[in-house]
Kinemage of the C-alpha trace (Angstrom):
@kinemage 1
@onewidth
@group {chain A} dominant
@subgroup {mainchain}
@vectorlist {calphas} color= white
{ca met a 1} P 152.028 77.898 -113.809
{ca pro a 2} L 151.513 79.821 -117.221
{ca glu a 3} L 151.570 78.123 -120.283
{ca leu a 4} L 153.443 79.017 -123.440
{ca pro a 5} L 152.071 78.970 -126.720
{ca phe a 6} L 153.687 76.140 -128.476
{ca pro a 7} L 154.439 75.589 -131.006
{ca arg a 8} L 155.063 79.192 -131.562
{ca thr a 9} L 153.070 80.761 -134.775
{ca ala a 10} L 154.809 81.827 -137.936
{ca thr a 11} L 155.512 85.572 -137.298
{ca glu a 12} L 156.762 84.608 -133.796
{ca arg a 13} L 159.468 82.685 -135.009
{ca val a 14} L 160.594 84.732 -138.004
{ca leu a 15} L 163.556 87.180 -137.485
{ca asp a 16} L 163.427 89.842 -140.327
{ca leu a 17} L 167.379 90.763 -140.883
{ca thr a 18} L 166.536 92.693 -144.170
{ca glu a 19} L 165.799 96.370 -142.116
{ca pro a 20} L 168.757 97.968 -141.405
{ca thr a 21} L 169.249 98.889 -137.354
{ca pro a 22} L 169.108 102.457 -136.311
{ca leu a 23} L 172.664 102.781 -136.093
{ca gln a 24} L 173.214 101.625 -139.981
{ca ser a 25} L 170.405 103.890 -140.757
{ca leu a 26} L 172.846 106.751 -139.267
{ca ala a 27} L 175.702 105.839 -141.173
{ca thr a 28} L 173.978 105.976 -144.399
{ca ala a 29} L 172.422 109.289 -143.548
{ca tyr a 30} L 175.544 110.717 -142.743
{ca ala a 31} L 177.387 109.531 -145.922
{ca asp a 32} L 174.260 110.954 -147.989
{ca arg a 33} L 174.937 114.281 -146.161
{ca leu a 34} L 178.756 113.892 -147.458
{ca ser a 35} L 177.660 113.203 -150.844
{ca ala a 36} L 174.862 115.933 -151.083
{ca ile a 37} L 177.434 118.531 -150.013
{ca glu a 38} L 179.685 117.796 -152.732
{ca ser a 39} L 177.287 117.719 -155.244
{ca gly a 40} L 176.340 121.143 -154.349
{ca ala a 41} L 172.769 120.146 -153.325
{ca ser a 42} L 170.212 122.604 -152.587
{ca asp a 43} L 168.967 123.741 -149.196
{ca ile a 44} L 166.079 121.690 -149.425
{ca glu a 45} L 167.792 118.787 -150.123
{ca leu a 46} L 170.380 119.220 -147.295
{ca ala a 47} L 167.495 120.243 -144.909
{ca ser a 48} L 165.423 117.458 -145.499
{ca asn a 49} L 168.810 115.312 -144.603
{ca asp a 50} L 169.410 117.089 -141.422
{ca leu a 51} L 165.649 116.285 -140.051
{ca arg a 52} L 166.268 112.363 -141.220
{ca ile a 53} L 169.942 112.695 -139.340
{ca arg a 54} L 167.947 114.286 -136.445
{ca glu a 55} L 165.562 111.371 -135.971
{ca leu a 56} L 167.677 108.676 -136.628
{ca glu a 57} L 169.943 110.302 -133.814
{ca glu a 58} L 167.200 110.354 -131.394
{ca ala a 59} L 166.439 106.591 -132.515
{ca cys a 60} L 169.708 105.918 -131.523
{ca arg a 61} L 170.120 107.399 -128.187
{ca gly a 62} L 166.887 106.036 -127.410
{ca thr a 63} L 168.251 102.467 -127.679
{ca tyr a 64} L 171.397 102.845 -125.577
{ca arg a 65} L 170.894 102.349 -122.141
{ca pro a 66} L 174.544 102.837 -120.223
{ca ala a 67} L 175.223 100.014 -117.612
{ca arg a 68} L 174.282 101.530 -113.708
{ca arg a 69} L 175.523 99.375 -110.781
{ca ala a 70} L 174.591 101.877 -107.907
{ca gly a 71} L 176.266 101.067 -104.935
{ca val a 72} L 178.422 98.182 -106.778
{ca pro a 73} L 182.089 99.262 -107.888
{ca asp a 74} L 183.221 98.319 -110.978
{ca ser a 75} L 185.791 95.705 -111.424
{ca ala a 76} L 187.429 97.011 -114.683
{ca leu a 77} L 188.334 99.824 -112.355
{ca phe a 78} L 190.058 97.385 -109.514
{ca leu a 79} L 193.855 98.049 -109.714
{ca gly a 80} L 194.895 95.904 -106.530
């Protein structure tokens, strides 16, 4: 049986919650986009924001994994 490393190192015990999640960052980027449009931002600024939104959307899509149960009926759809 493999031994578990106890006690754990400090970096393994620390959970950093200060960084926003990709979804929170995407929401901020959308809000920034609307503010930039309202303020009449330049094409360069809008293009930069567009690139940021695309990257964040890709990151968010990569973290979402739909549940798949091949061959197993979904009990939430059972009407009997």
